C-alpha positions in Angstrom: 41.7 -18.0 -40.9 38.3 -18.5 -42.7 35.9 -16.0 -42.5 34.0 -18.3 -40.8 36.3 -17.9 -37.9 35.3 -14.9 -36.7 31.8 -12.9 -35.6 31.6 -8.4 -36.0 29.6 -7.0 -33.5 27.1 -4.1 -34.5 30.0 -1.7 -32.8 32.5 -3.0 -35.1 34.1 -5.6 -33.0 35.5 -8.3 -34.3 36.1 -11.6 -32.2 37.2 -15.0 -32.8 34.4 -17.6 -33.1 35.6 -19.8 -30.1 34.0 -17.0 -27.8 30.7 -18.0 -29.4 31.6 -21.7 -29.2 33.0 -21.6 -25.5 29.6 -20.4 -24.2 27.8 -23.8 -25.9 30.0 -26.2 -25.3 29.8 -25.7 -21.4 26.2 -26.5 -21.4 26.1 -30.6 -21.1 22.3 -30.2 -22.1 22.9 -29.0 -25.7 24.1 -32.0 -28.1 25.2 -29.9 -31.0 25.1 -26.4 -32.4 25.7 -23.9 -35.0 25.9 -20.3 -34.6 25.2 -18.0 -38.1 25.3 -14.7 -38.4 22.9 -13.5 -41.0 23.6 -9.7 -40.7 25.9 -7.1 -38.7 23.3 -7.2 -36.1 21.9 -10.6 -36.0 22.6 -13.8 -34.9 20.8 -17.2 -34.9 22.1 -20.0 -32.7 20.9 -23.7 -33.6 21.0 -25.9 -30.9 20.3 -29.9 -30.9 19.1 -30.3 -27.0 19.1 -33.2 -24.8 17.7 -34.2 -21.2 17.6 -31.0 -18.8 17.5 -28.2 -21.6 14.5 -25.8 -20.6 13.3 -22.5 -21.1 16.0 -21.2 -18.4 18.6 -23.0 -20.2 17.7 -21.3 -23.5 17.2 -17.9 -21.9 20.9 -18.1 -20.5 22.2 -18.8 -24.1 20.4 -15.8 -25.4 21.7 -13.8 -22.5 25.3 -15.0 -22.6 25.5 -14.1 -26.0 23.8 -10.6 -25.9 26.4 -9.7 -23.3 29.3 -11.4 -25.5 27.9 -9.6 -28.7 26.3 -6.4 -27.4 23.0 -4.8 -26.8 22.4 -3.9 -30.5 22.8 -7.6 -32.1 19.5 -9.6 -32.3 20.0 -13.3 -31.1 17.6 -15.8 -31.9 17.6 -19.3 -30.5 16.4 -22.1 -32.4 16.0 -25.6 -31.2 15.8 -28.0 -33.7 16.0 -31.8 -34.7 19.5 -31.8 -36.2 22.3 -29.3 -37.8 22.4 -29.3 -41.5 25.8 -30.2 -42.7 27.2 -28.9 -46.2 27.9 -31.5 -49.0 31.7 -32.0 -48.0 30.4 -33.3 -44.6 32.1 -30.7 -42.6 30.6 -29.4 -39.6 30.8 -25.4 -39.2 30.2 -24.3 -35.7 30.1 -20.6 -36.7 29.2 -19.1 -39.9 29.5 -15.7 -40.5 27.7 -14.0 -43.7 29.5 -10.7 -42.3 33.1 -11.3 -41.6 34.8 -11.5 -44.8 33.1 -8.6 -46.6 33.4 -6.6 -42.9 37.2 -7.5 -42.9 37.8 -6.8 -46.4 36.5 -3.0 -45.8 38.6 -2.1 -42.9 41.9 -3.7 -44.8 41.1 -1.3 -47.7 40.8 2.0 -45.2 44.2 1.0 -44.1 
């Protein structure tokens, strides 16, 4: 898989991006989203919201991501007007700037 298909937690767990995608797809008031892992201990969850999204929904999203990724992961929720698409036009639901390097290092240790 591509390096964007995985997230890495601060405690070293590698998880498929679908685990994060499922959290967001279950919420009807989220119209579009993107999860970006900037560092091993930080993710930003950007969401385009519709009717019914409120502060409690946002808090639930953050809580579910913390439960999934662990207490050492900083989770930032950003409500945005649109999700940026790369020049290719393909929407990437999850982008990890950590996974490829982490997985290469793990393979080198074996």
